N, C-alpha and C positions, 0 to 999 in steps of 0.2 A: 726665280728669285725667292729665297726662303726668308720669311720674316716671322718674328714672334707674334703671337696672337693678341698681345696687349702690351701697352706701355703705361708708365706712370709719369704724369706731367706735374711739375711744380710750377705754379703760377707765381711769377716774381714781379708782376706789374706794380703792386702796392709799395714795394720797396725799390727795386732796381729801376722800375719805370718812373716813379714819381721823384726819385732823388735827383733826376736830371732836368726837372721842370721847375719853374718858379713855384714857391710854396703853395700847396693846395690846402684849402681849409680842412680842418680836422673832421668836420661833419661829413664832408665829401669823401674823404678817405674811408671813413667808417662805412658809408653807403656803398662804396666800391667793393670793399672786402665782403660785406654782407651779400651783395649781389653775386660776386664770384663764388661764394660759398654755396649758392643754390644751383650752380651749373653742372654739378657732377664732378668738378675738380676734387681730387683727393688730397692735394697738398697746396698750401699757400704760404709763401714767405711774406709775412704781414708787415713787419717793421724792421728797423735797424736801430740798435742801441749804440749809436755813435755820439760823440760830443756835439751838442747843437752848434757850437762855433765852427766845427769842421764841415758839417752838412746840415744847415738849418732846416732843410726840407723834412728831416727826420726828427726834429726837436720835440714833436708831440707823440713820440712812440709809445710812451707809457699810457697816455690817455687813449690813444687809438686802440691799443691792446686791451685795455680795461673795459672798453665800451662796445667792441664788436660782438655780434651775436654768433657765438662759436657753434658751428654745425657739428653734430656728433660724428659725422663721417669724414670730416676734414682734419688733417694734421696741419697745425700752424707752426711756423718757425720764425726765428729772428736772426739776422746777421749781426755779428759782434766783431769789433776790431781788435779787442784786447781783453785782459782779465777784468778790468773795470766794467766794460760793456757786458761781459759775460755775467758778472755778479748782478748787474741791473736786470738783465733778461731773466735770469734764474729766480731772482727775488720776486719778479713780477709773475712767476708761475709758468714760464715757457718750459716745455719739456723737450724741445728740439732747438738747437742753436747751430749756426754755421760761423766758423771763424775763418777770416780770409788772410791769405799770405800770397804775395806775388812771386812768381818764378824770376821775374826781372827785378834786380836790386833797385834800379832807378825808379821804376813804377812803385815799388814798395815804399821807397822814401817819400815819394810824392803823395801816396795814398795814406800811409800810416806814420810817416816821419821817423822811420827806422829802417835798418837794413833787413834784408830777407833773413839773414842768420839770426838777428835779434828777435824777429817775429817767430822764427822756428823755436828759439829757446823758450818762448812763452807758451808754446803749445801744450806741453805736459801739464802745467798748473791749470790751464783753462779746461782741458779735457778731464783732468782729475776732479775739478770742481763740478763740472757737469755731471759726471758719473756719480759723485757723492750726493748730488741733488736728485738722482734718479732720471737724469736727462741724457740725451744722446748729443754727440758733437760731430759734425761733419767739417772737414777742412777743405776749403775752397782754394784751389791753386789758380790765381788770376794770371793773366798774360801767359797762359800755358803754351800758346803757339807763337806769340809774338808780342812785342812791346812797342808803343809809339815813340819811345825815346831811344831804344836800343836796337830795334829791328827784330829779326828772327831770334827766337829763344831756342837754343839747342835742346833737342829731345832729352839728352842726358841731364841737362839742368832741371827741366821739369820733373823728370823721374827722381832726381835726388831730393827735390822738395816733397814729392809724393811719398817717397820712402821714409823721410823724416816724420811725416804726418802719421804714417802707419806705425812707425816705431814708437810714436808718442801715444798710441792706442786710440787714434781716431776711429770712429765708428764707420765712416765712409769718406770717400773722396769726391770732389767735383773739380772738373777742369773748366776754366773760364776762358773763352775766346774774346777777351776784353775789347779789342778793337776790330774784330772781324777779319783777322789775318789768316785764319785757317782755310784750307781747301781740302777736298776729299782725300787726296793722297797724303796730306799731312795729318789729317784725322786718323787715317788708317794706320800710319806709322806709329803715332803716339799711343793709340788705343792698343794696338797689337803688342807693343813693347811693354805697356803697363800690365796687360794681362799675363805676359810672360814673366815679368819681374815680380809682380804682386798678384799671384793667382788667387782668385776668390774675392778680390777686393770689390766692394760695392761702389760703383762709379756712376756719377751723374755728369752729364755734359751740358754746358751753358754756352750757346752760340749767339753771336751777334750777326746781324745781316748787313753790316756796314758795306761790304763789297758784293752783296747779292748771292753769297754762297751758303747762307744759313740752312735752308732746307736740304740742299745737296749734302752738306756736312752731316746733318741729322740722319739722312737716309743711309749714308755710308756707315755711320756708327751702328745704326739699327741692324744692318746686314751682318755686322760683326758680333751682334748679341747684346749690345747696350740697350737697356729698356727704360732708363731713367733720364729725363730731360727737363731742363728749365725752359720756360717760355713766358712771354709777357703780353698781356691783353693789348690789342691794338698795335703791337710792335713798339710800345714805349720802352724807353731805357737809354742807357749810355753810362758813361763814367765821368764824374766831374774832374778827374785827374788824368783823363786820357783823351786828348783832343781828337775830334773826328769820330769818336766811338758812338755812332748812331745806334738806333734801337736794337733790342733783342729780336729774335725770331718771334713772330706774332703767334700767340696761342691758337687763335682761330685758324690761322693758315696751317699750323701743324695738325690740328684736329681735322680740318677739311681734307688734307692730303691723306692722312692715315686712315680716316674713315672710308675713303674710296678704295684704299688698298686692302681693306679687310682687317685692319689692325685696330683693336678697341682701345679707346682712351677713357671711356666712361663718361665723357662730356657731351652735354646736349649742345650741339653747334648753334641752333637757333637762339637759345638763351645766351650763349657766349657772345654771339654777334650783337645782341641787344646791349650787353655789358660793354663791349668794345665801342659801340656808339655812345654810350654814356661816358666812357673814359675820354673819348674825343671831345665831347662837350665840356667835360671837366677841365681839361688842359687848355681848351680854347684855340686849338689849331688842328689841322689835319694830321692824323696819325699815319704811319707808313703802311698799315695793313692793306694789301690788295684785295683780299677776300672781303673785307669790310666794304671796299669801294665797289667791287663787281658783284658781290654776293656769291653764294655757293655755285658750283658748276651746273647744278640742276635747275638754277633759276632761269626762267624764260621771260620774254617780254611779250606784251600784247601785240598782235599783228595789226 
């Protein structure tokens, strides 16, 4: 098995993880991000500049962003739904933003109250604004493998959305498995066809573990040369507009697996597990992470 020597993980727990929980106090969010910043993670999606009426859990984004202790070795980013959100993020000083559009029209309507085509038409102004501000913009294609309302999303449909993003000068792409409908064979097909159609594209993959295939999907993509992945501390996450979309792959489970396979993440697993335990206390319920429950594979018990 040939694998890359290292991968880059983007921690999405503070945004994707907490948006699916009852509102968490601002101070606790800040403490979580600051703790994650000390684990060796190089990228953290810290906040989302959505309208507070749409997702009240992210209503304090500006305060959170202004108060975190920004680590010099960490790149922080924000998710934005539209041009208004992009302006808010850029005015706040973000230098990396992600704009989301669903491959599924039904999910896009539920998530953004507009069609996929309407969201695609807005990409160029958002990306131009980001570039004019000296920032980068990644386009996140949600429901890339399937939609809870429509079922399987054809690969050609996802590729057409990805192509539109590249045509609009997106700096990179991300594919989101919003409700955990991907399997290794489906990951292999979409990634292969993406690399064929869009050679050289910078691609991040965002897997949910809804049906238990998250790590298998990641390993499949890793073997194909993908080295950028999203993950969420404790396995927190979901989508308010996607019923049954349980948590993302747990960051500590990814680090634990890759570390044993000789693939570097730059993350201190012991510190990360401490943060996962903190996140569990913060949300007040057991999180999905099995590595948090059982500990690393090297942990032994007293005889």
